[in-house]
Biopython code that builds the backbone (N, CA, C, O; Angstrom):
import numpy as np
from Bio.PDB.StructureBuilder import StructureBuilder

atoms = [
    (1, "MET", "N", (16.766, -26.443, -1.838)),
    (1, "MET", "CA", (15.433, -26.514, -1.288)),
    (1, "MET", "C", (15.251, -25.481, -0.178)),
    (1, "MET", "O", (14.205, -24.840, -0.075)),
    (2, "LYS", "N", (16.288, -25.332, 0.652)),
    (2, "LYS", "CA", (16.209, -24.381, 1.749)),
    (2, "LYS", "C", (16.070, -22.951, 1.225)),
    (2, "LYS", "O", (15.309, -22.152, 1.769)),
    (3, "LYS", "N", (16.813, -22.639, 0.164)),
    (3, "LYS", "CA", (16.767, -21.292, -0.419)),
    (3, "LYS", "C", (15.381, -21.007, -0.992)),
    (3, "LYS", "O", (14.863, -19.898, -0.858)),
    (4, "LEU", "N", (14.791, -22.001, -1.624)),
    (4, "LEU", "CA", (13.455, -21.838, -2.192)),
    (4, "LEU", "C", (12.434, -21.574, -1.085)),
    (4, "LEU", "O", (11.563, -20.717, -1.230)),
    (5, "LEU", "N", (12.542, -22.300, 0.002)),
    (5, "LEU", "CA", (11.631, -22.119, 1.127)),
    (5, "LEU", "C", (11.782, -20.727, 1.742)),
    (5, "LEU", "O", (10.788, -20.089, 2.089)),
    (6, "ILE", "N", (13.010, -20.265, 1.876)),
    (6, "ILE", "CA", (13.266, -18.922, 2.409)),
    (6, "ILE", "C", (12.700, -17.865, 1.467)),
    (6, "ILE", "O", (12.105, -16.886, 1.916)),
    (7, "ALA", "N", (12.885, -18.062, 0.163)),
    (7, "ALA", "CA", (12.366, -17.108, -0.821)),
    (7, "ALA", "C", (10.839, -17.051, -0.764)),
    (7, "ALA", "O", (10.257, -15.968, -0.809)),
    (8, "LEU", "N", (10.196, -18.202, -0.667)),
    (8, "LEU", "CA", (8.733, -18.230, -0.585)),
    (8, "LEU", "C", (8.236, -17.542, 0.682)),
    (8, "LEU", "O", (7.235, -16.827, 0.649)),
    (9, "ALA", "N", (8.922, -17.752, 1.785)),
    (9, "ALA", "CA", (8.532, -17.097, 3.034)),
    (9, "ALA", "C", (8.688, -15.584, 2.926)),
    (9, "ALA", "O", (7.850, -14.833, 3.425)),
    (10, "ALA", "N", (9.754, -15.141, 2.277)),
    (10, "ALA", "CA", (9.977, -13.701, 2.100)),
    (10, "ALA", "C", (8.884, -13.091, 1.229)),
    (10, "ALA", "O", (8.367, -12.019, 1.541)),
    (11, "PHE", "N", (8.533, -13.769, 0.138)),
    (11, "PHE", "CA", (7.475, -13.250, -0.735)),
    (11, "PHE", "C", (6.131, -13.212, -0.015)),
    (11, "PHE", "O", (5.354, -12.275, -0.201)),
    (12, "ALA", "N", (5.854, -14.216, 0.800)),
    (12, "ALA", "CA", (4.599, -14.237, 1.555)),
    (12, "ALA", "C", (4.551, -13.085, 2.553)),
    (12, "ALA", "O", (3.525, -12.419, 2.690)),
    (13, "ALA", "N", (5.649, -12.855, 3.242)),
    (13, "ALA", "CA", (5.699, -11.747, 4.207)),
    (13, "ALA", "C", (5.536, -10.410, 3.504)),
    (13, "ALA", "O", (4.838, -9.526, 4.000)),
    (14, "PHE", "N", (6.177, -10.261, 2.352)),
    (14, "PHE", "CA", (6.057, -9.014, 1.596)),
    (14, "PHE", "C", (4.621, -8.805, 1.132)),
    (14, "PHE", "O", (4.115, -7.683, 1.175)),
    (15, "GLY", "N", (3.962, -9.866, 0.693)),
    (15, "GLY", "CA", (2.574, -9.759, 0.242)),
    (15, "GLY", "C", (1.639, -9.334, 1.352)),
    (15, "GLY", "O", (0.747, -8.512, 1.138)),
    (16, "ILE", "N", (1.833, -9.882, 2.527)),
    (16, "ILE", "CA", (0.998, -9.512, 3.677)),
    (16, "ILE", "C", (1.235, -8.060, 4.063)),
    (16, "ILE", "O", (0.288, -7.322, 4.336)),
    (17, "ALA", "N", (2.501, -7.650, 4.085)),
    (17, "ALA", "CA", (2.824, -6.266, 4.458)),
    (17, "ALA", "C", (2.261, -5.280, 3.449)),
    (17, "ALA", "O", (1.728, -4.239, 3.834)),
    (18, "SER", "N", (2.370, -5.592, 2.162)),
    (18, "SER", "CA", (1.855, -4.661, 1.157)),
    (18, "SER", "C", (0.332, -4.590, 1.209)),
    (18, "SER", "O", (-0.241, -3.536, 0.934)),
    (19, "ALA", "N", (-0.329, -5.685, 1.556)),
    (19, "ALA", "CA", (-1.790, -5.661, 1.698)),
    (19, "ALA", "C", (-2.195, -4.761, 2.856)),
    (19, "ALA", "O", (-3.174, -4.021, 2.756)),
    (20, "GLN", "N", (-1.446, -4.818, 3.956)),
    (20, "GLN", "CA", (-1.752, -3.971, 5.109)),
    (20, "GLN", "C", (-1.523, -2.504, 4.777)),
    (20, "GLN", "O", (-2.304, -1.644, 5.185)),
    (21, "VAL", "N", (-0.458, -2.214, 4.040)),
    (21, "VAL", "CA", (-0.188, -0.825, 3.654)),
    (21, "VAL", "C", (-1.280, -0.331, 2.721)),
    (21, "VAL", "O", (-1.709, 0.819, 2.818)),
    (22, "GLY", "N", (-1.734, -1.195, 1.813)),
    (22, "GLY", "CA", (-2.827, -0.821, 0.919)),
    (22, "GLY", "C", (-4.089, -0.488, 1.694)),
    (22, "GLY", "O", (-4.789, 0.469, 1.365)),
    (23, "THR", "N", (-4.381, -1.269, 2.713)),
    (23, "THR", "CA", (-5.538, -1.000, 3.564)),
    (23, "THR", "C", (-5.378, 0.332, 4.281)),
    (23, "THR", "O", (-6.327, 1.109, 4.382)),
    (24, "ALA", "N", (-4.181, 0.588, 4.775)),
    (24, "ALA", "CA", (-3.931, 1.847, 5.490)),
    (24, "ALA", "C", (-4.126, 3.041, 4.569)),
    (24, "ALA", "O", (-4.718, 4.045, 4.965)),
    (25, "VAL", "N", (-3.631, 2.937, 3.345)),
    (25, "VAL", "CA", (-3.774, 4.042, 2.389)),
    (25, "VAL", "C", (-5.241, 4.262, 2.054)),
    (25, "VAL", "O", (-5.703, 5.401, 1.989)),
    (26, "LYS", "N", (-5.971, 3.174, 1.840)),
    (26, "LYS", "CA", (-7.397, 3.279, 1.505)),
    (26, "LYS", "C", (-8.182, 3.919, 2.647)),
    (26, "LYS", "O", (-9.010, 4.800, 2.413)),
    (27, "GLU", "N", (-7.929, 3.487, 3.864)),
    (27, "GLU", "CA", (-8.652, 4.034, 5.017)),
    (27, "GLU", "C", (-8.277, 5.493, 5.270)),
    (27, "GLU", "O", (-9.122, 6.289, 5.677)),
    (28, "THR", "N", (-7.018, 5.843, 5.032)),
    (28, "THR", "CA", (-6.606, 7.239, 5.185)),
    (28, "THR", "C", (-7.330, 8.119, 4.175)),
    (28, "THR", "O", (-7.755, 9.227, 4.504)),
    (29, "GLY", "N", (-7.469, 7.631, 2.953)),
    (29, "GLY", "CA", (-8.211, 8.374, 1.936)),
    (29, "GLY", "C", (-9.666, 8.562, 2.318)),
    (29, "GLY", "O", (-10.232, 9.637, 2.123)),
    (30, "LYS", "N", (-10.272, 7.518, 2.861)),
    (30, "LYS", "CA", (-11.666, 7.622, 3.295)),
    (30, "LYS", "C", (-11.808, 8.625, 4.433)),
    (30, "LYS", "O", (-12.768, 9.394, 4.474)),
    (31, "ALA", "N", (-10.848, 8.615, 5.359)),
    (31, "ALA", "CA", (-10.898, 9.554, 6.485)),
    (31, "ALA", "C", (-10.784, 10.991, 5.991)),
    (31, "ALA", "O", (-11.478, 11.879, 6.486)),
    (32, "THR", "N", (-9.913, 11.215, 5.021)),
    (32, "THR", "CA", (-9.753, 12.557, 4.457)),
    (32, "THR", "C", (-11.036, 13.013, 3.769)),
    (32, "THR", "O", (-11.449, 14.164, 3.912)),
    (33, "ALA", "N", (-11.662, 12.109, 3.024)),
    (33, "ALA", "CA", (-12.910, 12.452, 2.339)),
    (33, "ALA", "C", (-14.014, 12.788, 3.339)),
    (33, "ALA", "O", (-14.750, 13.756, 3.146)),
    (34, "GLU", "N", (-14.133, 12.008, 4.392)),
    (34, "GLU", "CA", (-15.163, 12.275, 5.400)),
    (34, "GLU", "C", (-14.903, 13.599, 6.116)),
    (34, "GLU", "O", (-15.843, 14.327, 6.435)),
    (35, "THR", "N", (-13.630, 13.914, 6.369)),
    (35, "THR", "CA", (-13.299, 15.182, 7.012)),
    (35, "THR", "C", (-13.672, 16.353, 6.106)),
    (35, "THR", "O", (-14.157, 17.380, 6.583)),
    (36, "ALA", "N", (-13.447, 16.198, 4.799)),
    (36, "ALA", "CA", (-13.827, 17.253, 3.856)),
    (36, "ALA", "C", (-15.345, 17.425, 3.822)),
    (36, "ALA", "O", (-15.842, 18.551, 3.775)),
    (37, "LYS", "N", (-16.074, 16.324, 3.846)),
    (37, "LYS", "CA", (-17.539, 16.400, 3.869)),
    (37, "LYS", "C", (-18.018, 17.089, 5.145)),
    (37, "LYS", "O", (-18.970, 17.869, 5.120)),
    (38, "GLN", "N", (-17.349, 16.793, 6.259)),
    (38, "GLN", "CA", (-17.705, 17.428, 7.527)),
    (38, "GLN", "C", (-17.520, 18.936, 7.425)),
    (38, "GLN", "O", (-18.376, 19.700, 7.871)),
    (39, "GLY", "N", (-16.414, 19.361, 6.845)),
    (39, "GLY", "CA", (-16.165, 20.796, 6.682)),
    (39, "GLY", "C", (-17.208, 21.452, 5.800)),
    (39, "GLY", "O", (-17.656, 22.564, 6.081)),
    (40, "GLY", "N", (-17.598, 20.767, 4.733)),
    (40, "GLY", "CA", (-18.629, 21.298, 3.851)),
    (40, "GLY", "C", (-19.965, 21.435, 4.551)),
    (40, "GLY", "O", (-20.655, 22.441, 4.389)),
    (41, "ASP", "N", (-20.332, 20.432, 5.327)),
    (41, "ASP", "CA", (-21.601, 20.497, 6.056)),
    (41, "ASP", "C", (-21.577, 21.585, 7.125)),
    (41, "ASP", "O", (-22.586, 22.253, 7.351)),
    (42, "ASN", "N", (-20.435, 21.769, 7.782)),
    (42, "ASN", "CA", (-20.327, 22.848, 8.768)),
    (42, "ASN", "C", (-20.447, 24.214, 8.095)),
    (42, "ASN", "O", (-21.065, 25.125, 8.645)),
    (43, "ALA", "N", (-19.861, 24.358, 6.912)),
    (43, "ALA", "CA", (-19.958, 25.625, 6.185)),
    (43, "ALA", "C", (-21.399, 25.890, 5.755)),
    (43, "ALA", "O", (-21.876, 27.022, 5.839)),
    (44, "LYS", "N", (-22.097, 24.841, 5.291)),
    (44, "LYS", "CA", (-23.503, 25.004, 4.914)),
    (44, "LYS", "C", (-24.344, 25.383, 6.127)),
    (44, "LYS", "O", (-25.264, 26.194, 6.021)),
    (45, "ALA", "N", (-24.031, 24.800, 7.270)),
    (45, "ALA", "CA", (-24.807, 25.077, 8.484)),
    (45, "ALA", "C", (-24.641, 26.521, 8.936)),
    (45, "ALA", "O", (-25.556, 27.091, 9.530)),
    (46, "MET", "N", (-23.491, 27.120, 8.664)),
    (46, "MET", "CA", (-23.263, 28.501, 9.101)),
    (46, "MET", "C", (-24.158, 29.493, 8.374)),
    (46, "MET", "O", (-24.517, 30.526, 8.940)),
    (47, "VAL", "N", (-24.523, 29.200, 7.133)),
    (47, "VAL", "CA", (-25.312, 30.158, 6.359)),
    (47, "VAL", "C", (-26.765, 29.723, 6.183)),
    (47, "VAL", "O", (-27.540, 30.439, 5.550)),
    (48, "ALA", "N", (-27.148, 28.580, 6.722)),
    (48, "ALA", "CA", (-28.497, 28.055, 6.515)),
    (48, "ALA", "C", (-29.468, 28.575, 7.573)),
    (48, "ALA", "O", (-29.072, 29.037, 8.643)),
    (49, "LYS", "N", (-30.742, 28.483, 7.235)),
    (49, "LYS", "CA", (-31.803, 28.793, 8.192)),
    (49, "LYS", "C", (-31.929, 27.628, 9.175)),
    (49, "LYS", "O", (-31.286, 26.594, 8.991)),
    (50, "GLU", "N", (-32.735, 27.783, 10.196)),
    (50, "GLU", "CA", (-32.740, 26.853, 11.332)),
    (50, "GLU", "C", (-33.018, 25.385, 10.995)),
    (50, "GLU", "O", (-32.220, 24.551, 11.423)),
    (51, "PRO", "N", (-34.069, 24.988, 10.271)),
    (51, "PRO", "CA", (-34.275, 23.540, 10.072)),
    (51, "PRO", "C", (-33.119, 22.879, 9.309)),
    (51, "PRO", "O", (-32.669, 21.792, 9.673)),
    (52, "ALA", "N", (-32.653, 23.534, 8.266)),
    (52, "ALA", "CA", (-31.553, 22.967, 7.487)),
    (52, "ALA", "C", (-30.247, 23.013, 8.274)),
    (52, "ALA", "O", (-29.394, 22.139, 8.123)),
    (53, "LYS", "N", (-30.097, 24.022, 9.104)),
    (53, "LYS", "CA", (-28.880, 24.175, 9.905)),
    (53, "LYS", "C", (-28.709, 22.986, 10.848)),
    (53, "LYS", "O", (-27.611, 22.446, 10.978)),
    (54, "THR", "N", (-29.787, 22.585, 11.497)),
    (54, "THR", "CA", (-29.738, 21.453, 12.419)),
    (54, "THR", "C", (-29.385, 20.173, 11.677)),
    (54, "THR", "O", (-28.590, 19.368, 12.163)),
    (55, "MET", "N", (-29.975, 19.983, 10.501)),
    (55, "MET", "CA", (-29.704, 18.793, 9.709)),
    (55, "MET", "C", (-28.246, 18.768, 9.248)),
    (55, "MET", "O", (-27.600, 17.721, 9.289)),
    (56, "ASP", "N", (-27.726, 19.914, 8.811)),
    (56, "ASP", "CA", (-26.340, 19.976, 8.359)),
    (56, "ASP", "C", (-25.369, 19.705, 9.503)),
    (56, "ASP", "O", (-24.346, 19.048, 9.309)),
    (57, "LYS", "N", (-25.682, 20.206, 10.683)),
    (57, "LYS", "CA", (-24.823, 19.938, 11.842)),
    (57, "LYS", "C", (-24.831, 18.450, 12.188)),
    (57, "LYS", "O", (-23.796, 17.883, 12.539)),
    (58, "ALA", "N", (-25.995, 17.827, 12.088)),
    (58, "ALA", "CA", (-26.088, 16.390, 12.372)),
    (58, "ALA", "C", (-25.286, 15.586, 11.353)),
    (58, "ALA", "O", (-24.598, 14.630, 11.711)),
    (59, "GLN", "N", (-25.377, 15.980, 10.074)),
    (59, "GLN", "CA", (-24.603, 15.295, 9.045)),
    (59, "GLN", "C", (-23.110, 15.475, 9.279)),
    (59, "GLN", "O", (-22.334, 14.544, 9.062)),
    (60, "ALA", "N", (-22.704, 16.646, 9.715)),
    (60, "ALA", "CA", (-21.288, 16.896, 9.997)),
    (60, "ALA", "C", (-20.800, 15.992, 11.122)),
    (60, "ALA", "O", (-19.673, 15.497, 11.079)),
    (61, "LYS", "N", (-21.645, 15.775, 12.128)),
    (61, "LYS", "CA", (-21.256, 14.877, 13.227)),
    (61, "LYS", "C", (-21.106, 13.441, 12.736)),
    (61, "LYS", "O", (-20.215, 12.718, 13.182)),
    (62, "VAL", "N", (-21.978, 13.032, 11.818)),
    (62, "VAL", "CA", (-21.881, 11.684, 11.251)),
    (62, "VAL", "C", (-20.570, 11.541, 10.483)),
    (62, "VAL", "O", (-19.872, 10.536, 10.624)),
    (63, "HIS", "N", (-20.234, 12.546, 9.671)),
    (63, "HIS", "CA", (-18.985, 12.499, 8.908)),
    (63, "HIS", "C", (-17.782, 12.471, 9.843)),
    (63, "HIS", "O", (-16.794, 11.791, 9.568)),
    (64, "LYS", "N", (-17.863, 13.204, 10.939)),
    (64, "LYS", "CA", (-16.759, 13.227, 11.906)),
    (64, "LYS", "C", (-16.563, 11.839, 12.518)),
    (64, "LYS", "O", (-15.432, 11.382, 12.684)),
    (65, "ALA", "N", (-17.661, 11.177, 12.850)),
    (65, "ALA", "CA", (-17.574, 9.834, 13.434)),
    (65, "ALA", "C", (-17.005, 8.833, 12.429)),
    (65, "ALA", "O", (-16.191, 7.982, 12.787)),
    (66, "LYS", "N", (-17.438, 8.939, 11.170)),
    (66, "LYS", "CA", (-16.917, 8.037, 10.141)),
    (66, "LYS", "C", (-15.427, 8.268, 9.918)),
    (66, "LYS", "O", (-14.663, 7.315, 9.759)),
    (67, "ALA", "N", (-15.017, 9.525, 9.905)),
    (67, "ALA", "CA", (-13.599, 9.841, 9.713)),
    (67, "ALA", "C", (-12.767, 9.275, 10.858)),
    (67, "ALA", "O", (-11.669, 8.764, 10.640)),
    (68, "LYS", "N", (-13.287, 9.365, 12.067)),
    (68, "LYS", "CA", (-12.571, 8.831, 13.228)),
    (68, "LYS", "C", (-12.405, 7.317, 13.102)),
    (68, "LYS", "O", (-11.347, 6.772, 13.415)),
    (69, "LYS", "N", (-13.464, 6.645, 12.640)),
    (69, "LYS", "CA", (-13.409, 5.192, 12.468)),
    (69, "LYS", "C", (-12.376, 4.815, 11.406)),
    (69, "LYS", "O", (-11.606, 3.873, 11.595)),
    (70, "HIS", "N", (-12.359, 5.549, 10.287)),
    (70, "HIS", "CA", (-11.407, 5.254, 9.217)),
    (70, "HIS", "C", (-9.968, 5.528, 9.658)),
    (70, "HIS", "O", (-9.055, 4.783, 9.302)),
    (71, "ARG", "N", (-9.766, 6.605, 10.437)),
    (71, "ARG", "CA", (-8.413, 6.884, 10.940)),
    (71, "ARG", "C", (-7.942, 5.770, 11.868)),
    (71, "ARG", "O", (-6.773, 5.385, 11.829)),
    (72, "ALA", "N", (-8.835, 5.254, 12.695)),
    (72, "ALA", "CA", (-8.471, 4.165, 13.606)),
    (72, "ALA", "C", (-8.112, 2.900, 12.829)),
    (72, "ALA", "O", (-7.158, 2.204, 13.177)),
    (73, "LYS", "N", (-8.878, 2.602, 11.773)),
    (73, "LYS", "CA", (-8.572, 1.436, 10.945)),
    (73, "LYS", "C", (-7.227, 1.600, 10.250)),
    (73, "LYS", "O", (-6.447, 0.651, 10.171)),
    (74, "ALA", "N", (-6.952, 2.802, 9.748)),
    (74, "ALA", "CA", (-5.678, 3.054, 9.074)),
    (74, "ALA", "C", (-4.520, 2.916, 10.048)),
    (74, "ALA", "O", (-3.479, 2.357, 9.704)),
    (75, "LYS", "N", (-4.696, 3.420, 11.252)),
    (75, "LYS", "CA", (-3.643, 3.321, 12.266)),
    (75, "LYS", "C", (-3.383, 1.863, 12.626)),
    (75, "LYS", "O", (-2.231, 1.450, 12.765)),
    (76, "ALA", "N", (-4.448, 1.087, 12.777)),
    (76, "ALA", "CA", (-4.290, -0.331, 13.106)),
    (76, "ALA", "C", (-3.612, -1.090, 11.967)),
    (76, "ALA", "O", (-2.785, -1.969, 12.210)),
    (77, "ALA", "N", (-3.960, -0.752, 10.728)),
    (77, "ALA", "CA", (-3.345, -1.424, 9.581)),
    (77, "ALA", "C", (-1.858, -1.098, 9.487)),
    (77, "ALA", "O", (-1.051, -1.970, 9.165)),
    (78, "MET", "N", (-1.492, 0.149, 9.764)),
    (78, "MET", "CA", (-0.073, 0.514, 9.725)),
    (78, "MET", "C", (0.689, -0.171, 10.857)),
    (78, "MET", "O", (1.828, -0.602, 10.672)),
    (79, "LYS", "N", (0.066, -0.270, 12.017)),
    (79, "LYS", "CA", (0.719, -0.951, 13.145)),
    (79, "LYS", "C", (0.933, -2.423, 12.800)),
    (79, "LYS", "O", (1.975, -2.994, 13.122)),
    (80, "GLU", "N", (-0.052, -3.037, 12.147)),
    (80, "GLU", "CA", (0.047, -4.440, 11.755)),
    (80, "GLU", "C", (1.106, -4.628, 10.664)),
    (80, "GLU", "O", (1.805, -5.641, 10.645)),
    (81, "ALA", "N", (1.222, -3.662, 9.766)),
    (81, "ALA", "CA", (2.190, -3.774, 8.671)),
    (81, "ALA", "C", (3.622, -3.653, 9.164)),
    (81, "ALA", "O", (4.534, -4.210, 8.552)),
    (82, "THR", "N", (3.834, -2.939, 10.250)),
    (82, "THR", "CA", (5.199, -2.743, 10.734)),
    (82, "THR", "C", (5.649, -3.830, 11.703)),
    (82, "THR", "O", (6.781, -3.789, 12.185)),
    (83, "LYS", "N", (4.794, -4.795, 11.995)),
    (83, "LYS", "CA", (5.190, -5.893, 12.899)),
    (83, "LYS", "C", (6.193, -6.794, 12.229)),
    (83, "LYS", "O", (6.643, -7.770, 12.829)),
]
sb = StructureBuilder()
sb.init_structure("model")
sb.init_model(0)
sb.init_chain("A")
sb.init_seg("    ")
for serial, (resi, resn, name, xyz) in enumerate(atoms, 1):
    if name == "N":
        sb.init_residue(resn, " ", resi, " ")
    sb.init_atom(name, np.array(xyz, "f"), 0.0, 1.0, " ", f" {name:<3s}", serial, name[0])
structure = sb.get_structure()
């Protein structure tokens, strides 16, 4: 009975850790995608005329903020997974 209880506890801990790692991987992917979008918007802003340039710069700032949020979530998930 004791061995079964230990095995169940180990499987539960492994499941929680793998869920946290999955979250970290997902958030890291989102952060990378937002960073790429930011780069694209900055490149568009460099060659655009003034009204579109301002809009592209604003979109790039939004992507930068989203990427920062996703990186923070990924970092927190990895910290939680290693506890």
